VOBA-1610 file (N, C-alpha, C; in pm, whole numbers, padded with zeros to 5 digits, always signed):
BEGIN
Met-06883-09900+01939Met-06967-09817+01913Met-06932-09801+01759Pro-07043-09806+01692Pro-07038-09793+01500Pro-07033-09650+01501Glu-06961-09646+01400Glu-06941-09511+01338Glu-07003-09433+01304Gln-07034-09290+01300Gln-07141-09235+01270Gln-07076-09201+01126Pro-07163-09193+01016Pro-07134-09137+00880Pro-07130-09028+00869Val-07049-09007+00803Val-07018-08813+00768Val-07115-08775+00680Arg-07110-08654+00723Arg-07266-08589+00647Arg-07190-08548+00518Ala-07275-08551+00393Ala-07211-08462+00315Ala-07247-08319+00305Arg-07138-08238+00267Arg-07135-08136+00293Arg-07157-08058+00146Leu-07171-07910+00131Leu-07230-07817-00008Leu-07095-07899-00102Val-07000-07883-00011Val-06858-07856-00165Val-06852-07989-00182Asp-06889-08121-00133Asp-06898-08234-00183Asp-06992-08258-00285Val-07130-08195-00290Val-07240-08214-00396Val-07155-08090-00472Ala-07077-07990-00456Ala-06989-07927-00592Ala-06940-07992-00662Glu-06819-08006-00573Glu-06743-08108-00670Glu-06808-08234-00766Met-06894-08333-00689Met-06933-08466-00771Met-07008-08364-00929Ala-07078-08254-00902Ala-07175-08160-01009Ala-07068-08134-01067Lys-06945-08067-01053Lys-06856-07997-01118Lys-06875-07852-01142Val-06943-07756-01017Val-07023-07690-01008Val-06931-07570-00890Ser-06945-07489-00913Ser-06929-07407-00753Ser-07014-07412-00643Lys-06958-07402-00514Lys-07018-07391-00406Lys-07198-07290-00477Ala-07135-07198-00501Ala-07290-07093-00504Ala-07385-07156-00590Thr-07340-07236-00686Thr-07419-07293-00785Thr-07534-07358-00695Val-07461-07461-00645Val-07492-07539-00559Val-07587-07491-00475Ser-07575-07349-00408Ser-07676-07300-00252Ser-07744-07286-00377Lys-07781-07190-00455Lys-07858-07155-00538Lys-07981-07247-00604Val-07940-07388-00644Val-08002-07510-00686Val-08086-07594-00530Leu-07999-07565-00468Leu-08073-07643-00336Leu-08153-07586-00246Asn-08124-07444-00256Asn-08233-07364-00204Asn-08335-07326-00261Gly-08345-07337-00414Gly-08486-07324-00506Gly-08489-07157-00535Arg-08412-07141-00534Arg-08349-07016-00619Arg-08361-06974-00799Gln-08449-06973-00855Gln-08487-06940-00943Gln-08383-06833-01028Asp-08240-06905-01049Asp-08144-06807-01117Asp-08129-06883-01264Leu-08149-06742-01334Leu-08159-06780-01481Leu-07974-06781-01509Ser-07884-06771-01468Ser-07787-06812-01420Ser-07681-06957-01439Val-07800-07046-01347Val-07829-07178-01374Val-07895-07233-01496Arg-07823-07293-01553Arg-07900-07396-01679Arg-07946-07548-01654Pro-08077-07542-01708Pro-08177-07645-01614Pro-08095-07789-01675Glu-08009-07794-01736Glu-07882-07928-01727Glu-07804-07919-01590Thr-07723-07804-01587Thr-07657-07814-01443Thr-07738-07845-01340Arg-07899-07746-01312Arg-07997-07764-01201Arg-08019-07935-01168Gln-08014-08010-01314Gln-08044-08152-01269Gln-07948-08251-01199Arg-07804-08188-01264Arg-07681-08254-01264Arg-07660-08224-01055Val-07671-08120-01005Val-07660-08084-00915Val-07756-08159-00805Gln-07863-08141-00856Gln-08015-08239-00760Gln-07974-08361-00751Glu-07924-08468-00898Glu-07871-08587-00876Glu-07733-08593-00808Ala-07648-08545-00790Ala-07549-08537-00677Ala-07555-08520-00511Ala-07663-08414-00523Ala-07700-08405-00404Ala-07786-08602-00341Ala-07882-08645-00429Ala-07969-08695-00393Ala-07864-08867-00390Ala-07734-08818-00470Ala-07637-08944-00483Ala-07579-08962-00317Leu-07503-08826-00292Leu-07427-08846-00180Leu-07552-08846-00022Gly-07689-08810-00089Gly-07769-08811+00032Gly-07776-08672+00137Tyr-07709-08564+00054Tyr-07697-08448+00141Tyr-07829-08395+00159Arg-07831-08304+00285Arg-07943-08255+00378Arg-07893-08092+00413Pro-07976-07989+00368Pro-07948-07884+00390Pro-07949-07877+00557His-07858-07841+00626His-07874-07784+00782His-08054-07699+00751Ser-08092-07701+00907Ser-08196-07667+00913Ser-08162-07491+00910Gly-08031-07474+00950Gly-07996-07308+00923Gly-07988-07213+00848Ala-07993-07346+00702Ala-07993-07272+00577Ala-08101-07200+00531Arg-08211-07167+00641Arg-08307-07108+00592Arg-08267-06907+00590Ala-08109-06952+00649Ala-08067-06778+00680Ala-08041-06741+00490Leu-08024-06838+00408Leu-07999-06818+00255Leu-08118-06766+00196Ala-08220-06770+00258Ala-08364-06705+00234Ala-08398-06622+00268Gly-08293-06573+00390Gly-08375-06356+00358Gly-08374-06393+00558Ala-08395-06549+00635Ala-08390-06536+00794Ala-08271-06547+00823Gly-08208-06491+00941Gly-08120-06531+00995Gly-08098-06646+01119Thr-07962-06745+01140Thr-07954-06813+01257Thr-07932-06768+01347His-07899-06623+01385His-07840-06560+01455His-07747-06586+01583Ala-07623-06663+01442Ala-07544-06740+01511Ala-07393-06670+01421Leu-07265-06650+01489Leu-07205-06601+01422Leu-07019-06686+01470Ala-06939-06721+01383Ala-06795-06791+01406Ala-06676-06687+01433Leu-06611-06723+01558Leu-06511-06634+01568Leu-06387-06745+01519Leu-06320-06719+01453Leu-06213-06777+01445Leu-06059-06758+01492Val-06012-06827+01565Val-05896-06772+01614Val-05779-06859+01624Pro-05632-06783+01581Pro-05547-06865+01531Pro-05471-07000+01669Ala-05525-06981+01790Ala-05467-07051+01909Ala-05544-07054+02003Leu-05570-07186+02052Leu-05691-07158+02182Leu-05613-07162+02308Asp-05461-07179+02291Asp-05388-07151+02403Asp-05294-07016+02418Asn-05382-06961+02344Asn-05285-06821+02358Asn-05439-06724+02435Pro-05371-06701+02577Pro-05463-06638+02637Pro-05575-06519+02598Thr-05452-06419+02544Thr-05512-06318+02468Thr-05669-06330+02426Tyr-05684-06449+02343Tyr-05812-06456+02264Tyr-05949-06493+02384Val-05881-06582+02505Val-06007-06592+02594Val-06079-06484+02606Thr-05990-06359+02632Thr-06067-06253+02674Thr-06135-06168+02555Ile-06093-06156+02420Ile-06122-06130+02296Ile-06268-06239+02315Ala-06252-06391+02287Ala-06391-06450+02245Ala-06470-06428+02396Arg-06484-06377+02519Arg-06582-06321+02598Arg-06620-06203+02571Gly-06547-06112+02516Gly-06668-05972+02512Gly-06713-06013+02361Ala-06659-06094+02261Ala-06800-06137+02117Ala-06893-06174+02205Tyr-06852-06257+02328Tyr-06971-06344+02312Tyr-07098-06284+02409Gln-07005-06203+02510Gln-07109-06105+02557Gln-07190-06035+02489Arg-07130-05933+02411Arg-07227-05890+02336Arg-07280-05903+02227Ala-07262-06008+02172Ala-07338-06127+02077Ala-07481-06167+02152Arg-07454-06249+02269Arg-07555-06245+02359Arg-07702-06120+02366Glu-07605-06020+02385Glu-07660-05873+02436Glu-07767-05872+02300Leu-07749-05892+02181Leu-07771-05834+02068Leu-07881-05971+01993Gly-07874-06045+02089Gly-07955-06167+02087Gly-07862-06306+01954Tyr-07712-06277+01957Tyr-07666-06385+01863Tyr-07594-06465+01994Leu-07552-06584+01898Leu-07434-06664+01976Leu-07288-06678+01904Ser-07251-06668+01933Ser-07068-06655+01906Ser-07032-06770+01914Leu-06973-06862+01805Leu-06925-07007+01853Leu-06753-06959+01787Leu-06665-07034+01851Leu-06539-07056+01885Leu-06478-07164+01788Ala-06372-07119+01739Ala-06299-07238+01637Ala-06178-07213+01623Glu-06088-07281+01626Glu-05931-07273+01621Glu-05909-07287+01494Asp-05801-07184+01440Asp-05764-07207+01313Asp-05630-07283+01306Phe-05609-07377+01288Phe-05457-07413+01278Phe-05373-07464+01184Asp-05261-07490+01159Asp-05175-07507+01036Asp-05232-07671+00972Gly-05255-07688+00814Gly-05302-07793+00775Gly-05438-07806+00762Gln-05535-07750+00891Gln-05672-07673+00872Gln-05716-07622+00778Glu-05808-07722+00656Glu-05847-07595+00550Glu-06013-07549+00605Ala-05936-07419+00660Ala-06012-07332+00740Ala-06080-07272+00637Asp-06047-07241+00521Asp-06111-07171+00392Asp-06280-07246+00341Glu-06247-07365+00329Glu-06334-07462+00302Glu-06429-07435+00396Ser-06368-07511+00558Ser-06493-07533+00656Ser-06600-07414+00693Phe-06517-07291+00711Phe-06567-07170+00753Phe-06659-07113+00653Asn-06587-07119+00504Asn-06757-07095+00398Asn-06859-07150+00440Asp-06833-07298+00396Asp-06936-07427+00436Asp-07035-07363+00541Leu-06951-07325+00639Leu-07073-07244+00760Leu-07194-07143+00722Val-07118-07087+00636Val-07215-06945+00597Val-07294-06986+00423Gln-07218-07092+00348Gln-07264-07110+00279Gln-07434-07141+00266Glu-07379-07289+00389Glu-07486-07382+00412Glu-07566-07327+00513Gly-07574-07170+00553Gly-07650-07095+00649Gly-07641-07148+00791Arg-07510-07194+00841Arg-07524-07219+01003Arg-07470-07111+01065Val-07389-06971+00999Val-07428-06888+01094Val-07440-06792+00970Asp-07422-06674+01056Asp-07422-06552+00946Asp-07334-06440+00937Gly-07213-06478+00981Gly-07112-06401+00954Gly-06995-06470+01023Leu-06832-06430+00987Leu-06736-06465+01048Leu-06642-06357+01104Leu-06629-06383+01252Leu-06493-06292+01289Leu-06360-06347+01303Ile-06317-06315+01211Ile-06185-06375+01222Ile-06065-06291+01241Ala-05991-06350+01373Ala-05887-06332+01410Ala-05738-06373+01388Ser-05750-06457+01277Ser-05691-06555+01243Ser-05656-06526+01056Ala-05520-06454+01033Ala-05526-06390+00899Ala-05424-06359+00846Arg-05313-06513+00876Arg-05164-06445+00826Arg-05134-06439+00717Pro-05042-06413+00651Pro-05034-06368+00511Pro-04993-06497+00391Gly-05096-06524+00325Gly-05105-06581+00267Gly-05195-06708+00295His-05299-06685+00406His-05353-06774+00458His-05507-06815+00331Pro-05517-06923+00327Pro-05608-06939+00134Pro-05780-06882+00220Leu-05796-06855+00336Leu-05966-06752+00384Leu-05923-06673+00317Leu-05810-06549+00319Leu-05841-06436+00233Leu-05874-06457+00102Asp-05828-06548+00027Asp-05846-06547-00120Asp-06000-06619-00143Ala-06021-06681-00059Ala-06187-06762-00056Ala-06277-06624-00035Leu-06260-06547+00060Leu-06335-06430+00084Leu-06311-06381-00004Ser-06219-06336-00079Ser-06247-06219-00196Ser-06368-06261-00275Arg-06393-06413-00331Arg-06425-06411-00426Arg-06562-06497-00338Thr-06631-06460-00241Thr-06760-06501-00219Thr-06838-06357-00110Pro-06939-06367-00109Pro-06984-06233-00054Pro-07069-06281+00115Val-06929-06323+00178Val-06932-06375+00298Val-06886-06262+00362Pro-07032-06218+00494Pro-07011-06098+00588Pro-06904-06134+00651His-06791-06050+00711His-06686-06102+00745His-06627-05943+00830Val-06560-05978+00945Val-06465-05866+00972Val-06366-05950+01052Phe-06204-05824+01023Phe-06096-05932+01098Phe-06091-05852+01218Leu-06031-05911+01321Leu-06025-05806+01440Leu-05856-05890+01527Asn-05808-05791+01577Asn-05678-05822+01577Asn-05592-05856+01489Arg-05645-05803+01376Arg-05549-05849+01236Arg-05549-05756+01179Ser-05498-05687+01078Ser-05535-05603+00954Ser-05482-05653+00810Val-05554-05659+00744Val-05557-05686+00602Val-05589-05600+00522Glu-05461-05522+00462Glu-05473-05423+00385Glu-05574-05451+00287Gly-05642-05318+00277Gly-05738-05272+00133Gly-05905-05364+00203Ser-05867-05440+00306Ser-06007-05461+00276Ser-06101-05420+00388Gly-06061-05287+00425Gly-06203-05187+00485Gly-06243-05267+00607Arg-06200-05348+00637Arg-06277-05452+00755Arg-06226-05469+00862Asn-06136-05403+00939Asn-06049-05463+01054Asn-06051-05343+01154Val-06113-05467+01266Val-06140-05373+01394Val-06031-05459+01470Thr-05922-05329+01507Thr-05784-05326+01560Thr-05767-05233+01686Met-05667-05239+01755Met-05642-05174+01886Met-05507-05069+01836Asp-05506-04987+01979Asp-05368-04858+01945Asp-05286-04967+01974Val-05195-05085+01869Val-05084-05171+01949Val-04933-05115+01943Ala-04900-04956+01872Ala-04868-04918+01873Ala-04843-04828+02011Arg-04911-04809+02079Arg-04931-04705+02232Arg-04890-04821+02322Ser-04906-04965+02273Ser-04826-05059+02386Ser-04681-05052+02454Ser-04638-05046+02319Ser-04495-05040+02278Ser-04431-04912+02343Ile-04512-04798+02343Ile-04453-04675+02382Ile-04481-04683+02523Thr-04624-04691+02608Thr-04604-04725+02719Thr-04508-04779+02770Ala-04486-04896+02752Ala-04360-04996+02827Ala-04242-04946+02853Leu-04226-04847+02682Leu-04071-04775+02672Leu-04082-04709+02815Asp-04199-04600+02778Asp-04176-04498+02915Asp-04166-04572+03036His-04256-04611+03061His-04212-04690+03173His-04049-04736+03230Leu-04019-04778+03161Leu-03899-04865+03180Leu-03754-04752+03147Tyr-03827-04662+03042Tyr-03703-04530+03054Tyr-03714-04433+03181Gly-03825-04417+03265Gly-03807-04329+03369Gly-03778-04416+03484Leu-03780-04534+03461Leu-03696-04636+03586Leu-03549-04604+03558Gly-03509-04600+03476Gly-03339-04591+03448Gly-03260-04622+03353His-03391-04758+03261His-03285-04851+03168His-03287-04769+03024Arg-03173-04819+02999Arg-03111-04752+02835Arg-03077-04881+02751Ala-03100-04983+02787Ala-03109-05108+02697Ala-03203-05151+02711Val-03297-05152+02656Val-03425-05272+02636Val-03427-05352+02521Gly-03438-05498+02534Gly-03456-05596+02469Gly-03651-05570+02410His-03609-05595+02312His-03821-05678+02306His-03839-05819+02222Ile-03880-05875+02272Ile-03966-05994+02197Ile-04092-05981+02115Ala-04081-05978+01992Ala-04163-05959+01907Ala-04247-06110+01834Gly-04313-06110+01798Gly-04408-06206+01752Gly-04344-06300+01626Pro-04389-06391+01549Pro-04314-06416+01412Pro-04368-06314+01360Pro-04283-06345+01204Pro-04301-06244+01152Pro-04384-06248+01043Gly-04447-06096+01021Gly-04580-06135+00903Gly-04666-06096+00978Ile-04711-06123+01131Ile-04835-06118+01190Ile-04817-05987+01198Thr-04947-05915+01175Thr-04969-05728+01161Thr-04951-05663+01276Pro-05020-05724+01374Pro-05037-05645+01540Pro-04919-05679+01579Ser-04818-05708+01556Ser-04660-05766+01647Ser-04605-05683+01512Glu-04581-05653+01377Glu-04490-05574+01310Glu-04513-05449+01348His-04629-05386+01413His-04676-05271+01445His-04593-05241+01559Arg-04651-05326+01632Arg-04596-05327+01824Arg-04398-05308+01778Lys-04328-05379+01718Lys-04193-05419+01658Lys-04118-05245+01634Lys-04176-05213+01479Lys-04200-05111+01443Lys-04183-04951+01571Ala-04282-04971+01647Ala-04331-04817+01757Ala-04189-04818+01838Phe-04195-04998+01858Phe-04066-05014+01989Phe-03947-04939+01918Leu-03920-04989+01833Leu-03754-04917+01743Leu-03795-04781+01787Arg-03890-04710+01666Arg-03895-04559+01634Arg-03890-04479+01787His-03957-04551+01899His-03969-04461+02008His-03847-04504+02088Ala-03774-04616+02066Ala-03617-04647+02116Ala-03524-04540+02114Gly-03521-04529+01950Gly-03452-04410+01850Gly-03489-04254+01900Glu-03607-04251+01971Glu-03649-04103+02007Glu-03605-04071+02145Leu-03559-04187+02224Leu-03550-04167+02362Leu-03382-04190+02360Gly-03317-04236+02242Gly-03196-04252+02247Gly-03124-04297+02365Leu-03187-04467+02320Leu-03148-04601+02411Leu-03038-04624+02365Ser-02968-04685+02426Ser-02799-04719+02376Ser-02795-04862+02341Ala-02910-04929+02352Ala-02955-05080+02292Ala-03084-05065+02307Ser-03118-05139+02167Ser-03244-05183+02129Ser-03324-05314+02087Pro-03194-05400+02065Pro-03228-05552+02033Pro-03330-05576+02008Val-03385-05689+01923Val-03512-05707+01867Val-03498-05940+01896Ala-03563-05990+01893Ala-03563-06117+01875Ala-03727-06148+01846Ser-03732-06267+01821Ser-03847-06306+01768Ser-03900-06412+01817Gly-04032-06472+01850Gly-04021-06601+01906Gly-04186-06599+01882Asp-04252-06735+01892Asp-04409-06779+01890Asp-04451-06693+02012Phe-04595-06667+02035Phe-04667-06608+02106Phe-04683-06686+02257Thr-04591-06790+02252Thr-04579-06913+02373Thr-04495-06892+02451Glu-04521-06956+02581Glu-04369-06974+02687Glu-04284-07041+02622Asp-04263-07086+02521Asp-04152-07148+02465Asp-04040-07040+02382Gly-04169-06960+02323Gly-04119-06873+02202Gly-04038-06747+02302Gly-04089-06752+02434Gly-04066-06634+02508Gly-03915-06681+02563Val-03881-06774+02618Val-03785-06848+02690Val-03636-06826+02496Ser-03713-06888+02395Ser-03566-06879+02295Ser-03544-06777+02243Ala-03676-06643+02248Ala-03599-06511+02206Ala-03546-06445+02314Ala-03596-06485+02453Ala-03450-06404+02611Ala-03360-06468+02541Leu-03340-06595+02546Leu-03214-06639+02524Leu-03090-06563+02442Gln-03195-06543+02346Gln-03116-06449+02246Gln-03071-06293+02255Leu-03168-06249+02329Leu-03141-06127+02412Leu-03023-06129+02507Leu-03031-06217+02584Leu-02968-06228+02684Leu-02845-06327+02682Arg-02792-06391+02599Arg-02707-06481+02550Arg-02665-06488+02431Pro-02629-06359+02373Pro-02611-06407+02173Pro-02493-06513+02177Ala-02497-06547+02021Ala-02420-06663+01986Ala-02293-06630+02035Asp-02259-06565+01999Asp-02063-06536+02030Asp-02034-06528+02211Gly-02134-06572+02273Gly-02138-06617+02399Gly-02106-06506+02496Thr-02151-06353+02460Thr-02122-06245+02542Thr-02279-06221+02582Arg-02279-06148+02694Arg-02422-06119+02738Arg-02440-05940+02689Arg-02534-05923+02604Arg-02548-05788+02556Arg-02607-05704+02718Pro-02583-05558+02649Pro-02599-05487+02798Pro-02728-05442+02818Val-02826-05561+02787Val-03004-05538+02794Val-03015-05551+02924Thr-03109-05475+03000Thr-03107-05461+03136Thr-03279-05480+03172Ala-03327-05466+03054Ala-03514-05516+03064Ala-03532-05559+02910Ile-03694-05636+02898Ile-03713-05678+02801Ile-03908-05660+02809Tyr-03882-05605+02716Tyr-04032-05595+02690Tyr-04126-05690+02591Thr-04216-05767+02611Thr-04250-05854+02531Thr-04369-05865+02486Ser-04406-05938+02329Ser-04558-05912+02273Ser-04668-06007+02338Ser-04653-06038+02434Ser-04786-06152+02487Ser-04767-06177+02610Leu-04842-06197+02686Leu-04842-06253+02822Leu-04759-06323+02844Ala-04750-06488+02717Ala-04712-06597+02760Ala-04579-06606+02734Gln-04516-06508+02672Gln-04341-06508+02619Gln-04290-06450+02710Ala-04418-06385+02827Ala-04314-06274+02930Ala-04302-06386+03013Met-04348-06461+03050Met-04390-06602+03156Met-04227-06700+03096Gly-04206-06671+02950Gly-04100-06785+02946Gly-04010-06650+02927Ala-03996-06557+02941Ala-03842-06502+02929Ala-03836-06512+03079Met-03920-06498+03214Met-03881-06494+03350Met-03837-06624+03378Thr-03835-06719+03290Thr-03793-06842+03303Thr-03659-06859+03286Ala-03629-06777+03125Ala-03495-06782+03100Ala-03420-06664+03158Val-03447-06614+03205Val-03366-06499+03265Val-03351-06610+03411Arg-03418-06641+03474Arg-03363-06744+03592Arg-03251-06841+03517Asp-03303-06872+03437Asp-03219-06964+03389Asp-03084-06947+03369Leu-03040-06834+03360Leu-02921-06833+03327Leu-02822-06708+03458Gly-02915-06732+03556Gly-02915-06763+03723Gly-02877-06566+03746Leu-02969-06521+03659Leu-03009-06386+03700Leu-03146-06331+03746Arg-03157-06232+03814Arg-03265-06192+03946Arg-03363-06103+03858Ile-03530-06122+03861Ile-03639-06016+03854Ile-03628-06002+03928Pro-03649-05807+03987Pro-03589-05737+03857Pro-03497-05708+03866Glu-03382-05744+03994Glu-03267-05681+04004Glu-03151-05675+03906Asp-03160-05748+03851Asp-03026-05777+03742Asp-03179-05779+03568Val-03268-05796+03533Val-03346-05786+03452Val-03528-05736+03452Ser-03526-05632+03384Ser-03706-05600+03442Ser-03748-05693+03331Val-03888-05717+03351Val-03980-05759+03273Val-04079-05727+03250Val-04129-05694+03091Val-04291-05599+03094Val-04366-05697+02986Gly-04435-05770+03046Gly-04578-05816+02911Gly-04648-05769+02917Asn-04695-05794+02736Asn-04788-05709+02673Asn-04926-05793+02696Asp-05003-05754+02726Asp-05206-05849+02763Asp-05151-05845+02921Asp-05293-05833+02947Asp-05307-05867+03114Asp-05443-05936+03174Leu-05387-06074+03190Leu-05471-06131+03305Leu-05442-06196+03423Pro-05527-06249+03506Pro-05522-06228+03650Pro-05387-06309+03693Val-05343-06413+03598Val-05285-06460+03647Val-05104-06380+03637Ala-05126-06280+03593Ala-04967-06195+03584Ala-04954-06182+03759Gly-05062-06132+03805Gly-05030-06103+03913Gly-05002-06215+04018His-04991-06342+03976His-04960-06472+04051His-04812-06557+04000Leu-04733-06460+03962Leu-04596-06472+03890Leu-04532-06416+04021Ser-04415-06484+03986Ser-04297-06451+04096Ser-04175-06409+04055Pro-04120-06257+04026Pro-04276-06177+04119Pro-04375-06153+04027Pro-04454-06108+04054Pro-04596-06072+03965Pro-04542-05979+03849Leu-04610-06006+03727Leu-04531-05949+03624Leu-04618-05801+03596Thr-04543-05666+03583Thr-04599-05538+03496Thr-04631-05595+03369Thr-04754-05531+03367Thr-04810-05576+03206Thr-04850-05421+03095Val-04860-05437+03013Val-04916-05326+02948Val-05082-05387+02923Ala-05184-05320+02987Ala-05330-05400+02944Ala-05417-05379+02840Met-05424-05445+02756Met-05483-05402+02629Met-05664-05385+02636Pro-05730-05325+02566Pro-05866-05309+02552Pro-05912-05462+02457Leu-05878-05581+02545Leu-05903-05694+02470Leu-06073-05741+02416Tyr-06103-05727+02567Tyr-06289-05711+02591Tyr-06345-05632+02503Glu-06313-05494+02501Glu-06386-05406+02404Glu-06313-05457+02243Leu-06228-05503+02253Leu-06171-05546+02096Leu-06287-05647+02024Gly-06342-05708+02154Gly-06470-05828+02115Gly-06602-05799+02054Thr-06629-05732+02170Thr-06745-05643+02170Thr-06743-05560+02030Ala-06622-05440+01989Ala-06635-05354+01882Ala-06645-05458+01792Ala-06586-05601+01738Ala-06579-05712+01629Ala-06767-05742+01587Val-06810-05773+01695Val-06962-05833+01697Val-07058-05688+01668Glu-07014-05584+01706Glu-07138-05490+01661Glu-07059-05427+01508Ala-06955-05438+01479Ala-06901-05418+01310Ala-06952-05510+01216Leu-06949-05658+01254Leu-06986-05755+01182Leu-07120-05765+01179Leu-07240-05736+01270Leu-07350-05707+01280Leu-07435-05600+01172Ala-07331-05531+01169Ala-07375-05403+01104Ala-07348-05434+00948Ala-07271-05506+00895Ala-07240-05533+00819Ala-07346-05642+00720Ile-07386-05724+00866Ile-07484-05809+00808Ile-07614-05769+00742Gln-07617-05638+00816Gln-07751-05586+00847Gln-07762-05465+00679Gly-07607-05464+00607Gly-07601-05374+00488Gly-07548-05253+00498Ala-07518-05211+00589Ala-07420-05119+00681Ala-07280-05096+00590Pro-07259-04953+00549Pro-07165-04972+00436Pro-07037-05049+00596Val-06931-05134+00536Val-06820-05161+00612Val-06712-05047+00612Gly-06616-05053+00744Gly-06500-04959+00755Gly-06422-05032+00818Asp-06293-04993+00867Asp-06213-05017+00975Asp-06278-04976+01066Val-06208-04996+01218Val-06284-04980+01327Val-06115-04946+01444Val-06099-04868+01478Val-06006-04892+01620Val-06015-04845+01753Val-06082-04968+01817Val-06100-04927+01974Val-06047-04828+02022Pro-06150-04719+02078Pro-06104-04577+02121Pro-05995-04621+02257Thr-06053-04713+02318Thr-05954-04760+02479Thr-05805-04759+02485Glu-05700-04662+02534Glu-05599-04631+02494Glu-05512-04787+02618Pro-05395-04809+02570Pro-05307-04956+02695Pro-05319-04841+02809Arg-05295-04973+02907Arg-05283-04888+03072Arg-05199-05003+03119Leu-05062-04927+03159Leu-04958-04971+03269Leu-05032-05039+03406Val-04977-05207+03386Val-05018-05246+03520Val-04910-05259+03598Leu-04841-05180+03726Leu-04744-05206+03754Leu-04747-05279+03872Arg-04668-05396+03821Arg-04611-05478+03960Arg-04482-05508+03963Gly-04417-05619+04068Gly-04294-05622+04090Gly-04196-05661+03986Ser-04229-05726+03893Ser-04112-05719+03763Ser-04032-05615+03732Thr-04027-05520+03764Thr-03981-05395+03691Thr-03923-05347+03811Ala-03823-05249+03778Ala-03738-05167+03884Ala-03613-05092+03822Gly-03547-04984+03873Gly-03441-04938+03783Gly-03326-05016+03803Pro-03236-05019+03704Pro-03089-05108+03692Pro-03003-05135+03856Gly-03041-05229+03838Gly-02958-05290+03941Gly-03096-05336+04105Gly-03211-05304+04077Gly-03286-05326+04145Gly-03326-05225+04231Thr-03285-05068+04173Thr-03337-04952+04247Thr-03438-04907+04208Ala-03579-04852+04298Ala-03667-04812+04276Ala-03688-04706+04183
//
């Protein structure tokens, strides 16, 4: 099968004409902007003709009509947390007459270019950004363009457009449960450094552990994956000096980490919950089918997706933007992976 020709993008025209993408957008969408000189306008038109650039049909959004499409950018499609968030966003968008598109932001992808192009070429009306790690190039790009956007499950300091949950309360809920069972040495598996929700969760864990007077509250970091849970759990249960720390329970930052932690516990010849209790953050149906079924802290992920869509559409319609915290509190889902030290009820 012959290769399909690569369609020229707005950024390609901008590079050839040696102007900004905003200037290209003004020229090719017929805007009579006095800031664009006649010679610049001609250069852009010549570059577009040379590259065979054709504005997407959705470009009518730049003239005032919307495409009624939104783009949701998530950090990892293999993270089950974002499945529920995406479902909430998709359903709410549908109810309001919009389509929610989903894309993954992985290392090495030039998300700042591709997602700005989506808006500047009129393919979507705004961005729902669940991937906003420190230093992400998209953050700088958005600061220089008027692209409607909100951050969800991430807090970007000073943006005034964060849609979040009470992640600190999840740590308190988990610790109160384990403390009530009699655990006084609880370890926490945090996410990678620099991820805002994970940092808030970790700080809340350490603060509340101190308030409860726990004898030990070590923290190990790992990716939000099964492998991340395995490696972090081994750090908590089998430190480098070969001794076993007195941790009788583990609270993780994600469901996937909890699944990995359970594997690590078994690999060490320990039992769940008789030797080590495990609590996972976030709840999905699979948690009830593990062996033993996993106790979790259910977060309002679906509501987070719906709230983010509502906030973005308000911004698109010109309403003032502001931070939003989903009011639904975390909820403990009690299953068989937790018991008192020694397996006591």
